[in-house]
C-alpha positions in Angstrom: 94.5 101.7 74.4 94.9 104.9 76.2 96.8 105.1 79.6 94.5 104.2 82.3 96.3 106.0 84.9 97.9 109.4 84.0 100.8 111.3 85.8 102.1 114.4 85.9 104.5 116.7 87.8 103.0 120.3 88.0 104.8 121.8 90.8 108.3 120.7 92.4 108.0 117.4 94.4 104.4 117.0 93.6 102.8 114.3 91.6 99.3 114.1 90.2 97.6 110.6 89.6 94.7 110.5 87.6 92.3 107.5 87.0 91.5 107.8 83.3 88.4 105.9 82.2 86.2 109.1 82.0 83.6 107.1 79.8 83.0 104.7 82.6 83.3 107.2 85.2 86.6 106.0 86.0 85.2 102.6 87.2 87.5 99.9 88.5 88.5 97.1 86.0 91.5 94.8 86.3 93.7 97.1 83.9 93.1 100.2 85.8 93.7 98.7 89.1 97.1 96.8 87.7 98.0 100.2 86.3 97.5 102.0 89.6 99.3 99.1 91.6 102.4 100.2 89.0 102.5 103.6 89.6 102.3 103.3 93.4 105.0 100.7 93.2 107.2 103.5 91.5 106.2 106.5 93.8 107.1 104.0 96.7 110.8 104.4 95.9 110.9 107.8 94.4 112.3 110.3 97.0 111.8 113.3 94.5 108.2 112.7 95.2 107.3 114.6 98.3 103.3 114.6 98.0 100.8 112.7 95.6 97.4 114.0 94.6 94.8 111.6 93.4 92.0 112.5 91.2 89.6 111.4 88.3 89.5 112.2 84.6 86.1 113.7 83.7 83.1 114.1 85.9 83.8 111.5 88.3 86.5 110.5 90.9 85.7 106.6 90.6 82.3 104.9 90.3 83.6 101.7 91.9 84.0 98.3 90.4 83.0 98.3 86.8 79.6 96.1 86.8 80.1 95.5 83.1 83.0 93.3 84.1 86.3 93.6 85.9 88.4 91.2 83.5 91.1 89.0 84.9 93.5 89.9 87.5 97.1 88.6 87.7 97.3 85.2 88.2 94.1 84.0 86.6 94.2 80.6 84.9 91.7 78.5 83.3 92.3 75.8 85.9 90.8 78.2 88.6 87.2 77.8 89.7 84.8 80.8 90.0 85.3 81.2 93.7 89.2 81.2 93.6 89.1 83.7 90.8 86.6 86.0 92.5 89.1 85.7 95.5 92.0 86.9 93.1 89.6 89.8 92.0 89.1 90.8 95.7 92.9 90.7 96.7 93.8 92.5 93.7 91.7 95.7 94.6 91.9 95.2 98.6 95.8 95.2 98.4 95.4 99.0 97.2 95.1 99.6 101.0 98.6 98.6 101.9 99.9 100.0 98.7 98.6 103.3 99.7 100.1 103.3 103.1 103.4 101.9 101.9 103.8 105.1 99.9 106.0 107.3 102.0 104.7 110.5 100.4 101.4 111.5 101.7 98.3 110.9 99.2 95.8 113.7 98.9 92.3 112.7 97.4 90.9 115.5 95.3 87.5 114.0 94.9 85.6 115.4 92.0 82.0 114.0 91.6 81.2 110.5 92.8 83.3 108.5 95.0 81.2 105.1 95.1 81.9 101.6 96.6 85.6 101.3 95.6 86.0 104.7 94.7 85.0 105.7 98.5 87.6 103.1 99.5 90.2 105.1 97.5 89.2 108.4 99.1 89.4 106.8 102.5 92.5 105.0 102.3 94.2 108.4 101.3 95.7 110.5 104.0 93.9 113.7 103.1 90.7 114.2 101.4 89.6 117.2 99.9 86.1 117.3 98.1 84.7 119.4 95.2 81.5 121.3 96.1 79.5 118.8 93.6 81.3 115.7 95.0 79.3 112.8 96.8 80.5 109.7 98.7 78.7 106.6 98.4 79.0 103.3 100.2 77.5 101.4 97.5 78.6 97.8 98.0 75.2 96.9 100.2 72.9 98.3 97.4 74.4 96.0 95.1 73.9 93.0 97.1 77.1 92.8 98.7 78.2 93.4 102.3 79.4 97.1 102.8 82.5 95.9 104.6 84.9 95.8 101.9 88.4 97.2 100.6 89.2 98.3 103.9 86.2 100.5 104.6 84.9 98.4 107.8 88.2 99.3 109.5 88.9 102.8 108.2 85.5 104.5 108.3 84.6 103.9 112.0 88.1 104.9 113.0 87.4 108.2 111.1 84.0 109.2 112.0 83.1 106.6 115.0 81.3 103.3 115.0 77.5 104.5 115.3 77.9 107.1 112.6 79.7 104.7 110.7 77.3 101.6 111.0 74.5 103.8 110.1 75.8 104.8 107.1 77.1 101.6 105.9 73.8 99.7 106.7 71.6 102.1 104.7 74.1 102.6 102.0 73.1 106.3 102.1 74.9 109.0 100.1 77.2 111.3 102.2 77.0 114.8 100.8 79.8 117.5 101.0 78.3 119.5 103.8 78.2 116.3 106.0 81.4 115.0 105.1 83.1 118.2 106.2 80.9 118.3 109.3 81.7 114.8 110.3 85.4 115.1 109.5 85.6 112.9 106.5 86.5 116.0 104.4 89.6 118.2 105.2 87.8 120.8 103.1 85.5 121.5 100.3 86.2 123.6 97.4 84.4 124.9 94.3 85.2 122.7 91.3 87.4 125.0 89.5 89.5 125.3 92.6 89.6 121.6 93.9 92.9 120.7 92.1 94.6 124.1 93.0 93.6 123.4 96.8 94.9 119.7 96.5 98.2 121.1 95.1 98.5 123.9 97.6 98.3 121.2 100.4 100.7 119.1 98.7 103.1 121.8 98.3 103.0 122.7 101.8 103.6 119.2 102.7 106.7 119.1 100.5 108.3 122.1 102.1 108.9 120.0 105.2 111.7 117.5 105.6 111.4 114.3 103.6 112.2 111.9 106.5 109.9 114.0 108.9 107.1 113.7 106.5 107.7 110.1 106.0 107.9 109.1 109.7 104.6 111.3 110.4 102.8 109.4 108.0 103.9 106.1 109.1 103.3 106.8 112.8 99.8 108.4 112.3 98.8 105.0 110.4 100.8 102.7 113.1 99.2 104.4 116.0 95.7 103.7 114.6 96.6 100.2 115.4 98.3 100.8 118.7 96.8 98.7 121.5 97.3 101.7 124.2 98.4 105.1 124.4 101.6 103.9 126.2 102.5 102.0 123.0 101.6 104.8 120.8 104.0 107.3 122.9 106.8 104.6 122.8 106.6 104.7 118.9 106.7 108.4 119.0 109.6 108.7 121.3 111.9 106.4 119.1 110.7 108.2 116.0 111.6 111.5 117.5 115.2 110.3 118.3 115.5 109.0 114.8 114.6 112.3 113.0 116.8 114.5 115.6 119.7 112.4 114.3 119.2 113.8 110.5 121.3 116.5 108.8 117.7 117.8 107.9 116.8 118.5 111.1 119.7 120.5 111.7 119.1 122.5 108.6 115.6 122.8 109.7 116.6 124.4 112.9 119.3 126.5 111.3 116.9 127.9 108.9 114.4 128.9 111.2 117.0 130.8 113.3 118.3 132.4 110.1 114.8 133.2 109.1 115.2 131.7 105.5 113.7 128.8 103.7 115.2 125.1 104.7 117.0 123.3 102.0 116.4 119.7 102.6 118.8 117.0 101.3 116.9 113.8 102.6 119.9 113.0 104.7 
């Protein structure tokens, strides 16, 4: 069996994660999701990875859950009932949301072709989304008889584009094209297909030039403050994080490099 998730390091500090079931449009099955969990667990503890680009092999980003069969997630036994096994499948996929958030390096989704159902969720749980000109986003759960509230989409999408617009999209299950995605803020940018990966790598490289701890804290506070109960609580977290980053050697290096008009050399210290 070929590797279902491929990785490569095309630029210093930048890792590409490529879903690799092109014959099934990178549809999610148990093996693919387990492989993705494994790579994310490795990246979480790898300080040499400063930014991650997630994309799909072939002509699609991810077509969602494989309707030909998901397979058995970890923990499946013959003694479990159908509902219990279904819950294991649900948790296996949905726990990717926390796995993405736990990776210290920002994750950039380079969306090539369709991102449907769970594929849309993968794009939404990424920190940055760059879409190819031929990409499309499909909230497809409801079109298959499920609720469209799945894999964190009901939490993520309204926070990104507002409740009313998210409700209209999720209740109808209509496709979001690239022009609309960019207009409503779902896409950071839209690029020609032959420029998609380079654009994502350029963004990743720009991130990697900043201090590792500064990037880590920025990602962490951005996500945490989506859940903050008030502006005061959000500012309190910002204040404490700034004091933390100000104590690092990399902060001093960044200031000295700026004053000396040279690139900074960070040691993650």
